[in-house]
C-alpha positions as CSV (number, residue, x, y, z in Angstrom):
1,M,-4.5,4.7,6.7
2,T,-0.9,6.0,6.7
3,A,2.4,4.6,7.5
4,P,5.9,6.0,8.1
5,G,8.6,5.4,5.6
6,H,8.0,7.9,2.8
7,P,11.4,9.0,1.3
8,A,10.7,12.6,2.5
9,G,9.9,11.4,6.0
10,G,6.1,12.1,5.9
11,P,3.3,9.6,6.0
12,V,2.3,7.6,2.9
13,A,-1.2,6.4,2.2
14,L,-1.5,2.6,2.3
15,R,-3.4,2.0,-1.0
16,P,-3.2,-0.4,-3.9
17,G,0.0,-0.3,-5.8
18,A,2.3,0.6,-2.8
19,V,5.2,-1.7,-2.2
20,L,6.2,-2.4,1.4
21,M,9.0,-4.2,3.2
22,I,7.3,-6.2,6.0
23,D,9.7,-7.4,8.7
24,G,9.7,-8.0,12.4
25,C,8.9,-4.4,13.1
26,A,5.5,-4.9,11.6
27,S,4.8,-8.3,13.3
28,V,7.0,-11.0,14.9
29,Q,5.8,-13.5,12.3
30,F,7.9,-11.6,9.7
31,A,11.1,-11.4,11.8
32,G,14.5,-12.4,10.4
33,D,14.5,-14.5,7.2
34,R,10.7,-14.4,7.1
35,A,10.6,-10.7,6.0
36,L,8.9,-10.1,2.7
37,T,8.4,-7.5,0.0
38,F,4.7,-6.9,-0.4
39,R,2.6,-5.1,-3.1
40,I,-0.8,-4.0,-1.8
41,V,-3.8,-5.0,-3.8
42,S,-6.5,-3.9,-1.3
43,V,-7.0,-2.6,2.2
44,P,-10.0,-4.5,3.6
45,D,-12.2,-2.6,6.0
46,L,-12.0,-5.1,8.8
47,P,-12.1,-4.4,12.5
48,T,-8.6,-4.4,14.1
49,Y,-6.8,-3.2,17.2
50,H,-5.6,0.4,17.2
51,G,-2.4,0.7,15.1
52,W,-2.9,-2.6,13.3
53,I,-4.3,-3.2,9.8
54,W,-5.2,-6.1,7.4
55,L,-3.6,-5.9,3.9
56,T,-4.2,-8.0,0.9
57,G,-1.6,-8.3,-1.8
58,Y,1.3,-10.3,-3.3
59,A,4.6,-11.3,-1.8
60,L,7.2,-10.2,-4.4
61,G,10.3,-12.2,-5.5
62,P,13.8,-10.8,-5.9
63,S,13.1,-9.5,-9.4
64,G,9.7,-8.0,-8.4
65,E,7.4,-10.7,-9.7
66,A,4.4,-11.8,-7.6
67,T,5.1,-15.1,-6.0
68,A,2.1,-15.7,-3.7
69,R,-1.2,-13.9,-2.8
70,R,-1.2,-13.1,0.9
71,E,-3.4,-11.5,3.6
72,V,-1.3,-10.0,6.4
73,Y,-2.1,-8.5,9.7
74,V,0.5,-5.9,10.6
75,R,1.4,-2.9,12.8
76,T,1.2,0.2,10.6
77,A,4.1,1.8,12.6
78,G,6.4,-1.1,11.6
79,L,5.8,-0.9,7.8
80,H,8.7,0.3,5.6
81,V,7.4,1.8,2.3
82,Q,9.7,0.9,-0.6
83,R,7.6,2.5,-3.3
84,P,4.5,4.7,-2.7
85,A,1.3,3.9,-4.6
86,P,1.0,5.6,-8.0
87,A,-0.9,8.9,-8.0
88,V,-4.6,8.6,-8.6
89,V,-5.4,10.4,-11.8
90,Q,-9.0,11.4,-12.3
91,P,-10.3,11.0,-15.8
92,R,-11.2,14.2,-17.6
93,R,-14.8,14.9,-18.1
94,A,-16.0,15.7,-21.6
95,V,-17.4,19.2,-21.8
96,A,-20.3,20.0,-24.0
97,P,-19.7,22.8,-26.4
98,V,-21.4,26.1,-25.6
99,R,-23.4,27.9,-28.3
100,V,-23.2,31.7,-28.2
101,R,-26.1,33.5,-29.9
102,A,-25.3,36.8,-31.5
């Protein structure tokens, strides 16, 4: 899944670690003073209407601390990405030494 709001204007993958601003653009239940900053923990593979998604994560307080675990149902087009998820780094595989016979 992707959402607009990347600093460069391109789509951003909605994966664990991304921080979003969820407001009335994503769902009327988050309009006005009900908007929240949200850190994604998982993206459940649940059936939804086209353009909508379930997200599991934490509502963040003013200093960035997690204040409540939440599951939210939102429109992907209305999400504002504050900080993309960190890059996924694949662990390096150990390579067995190669013997060369003379």
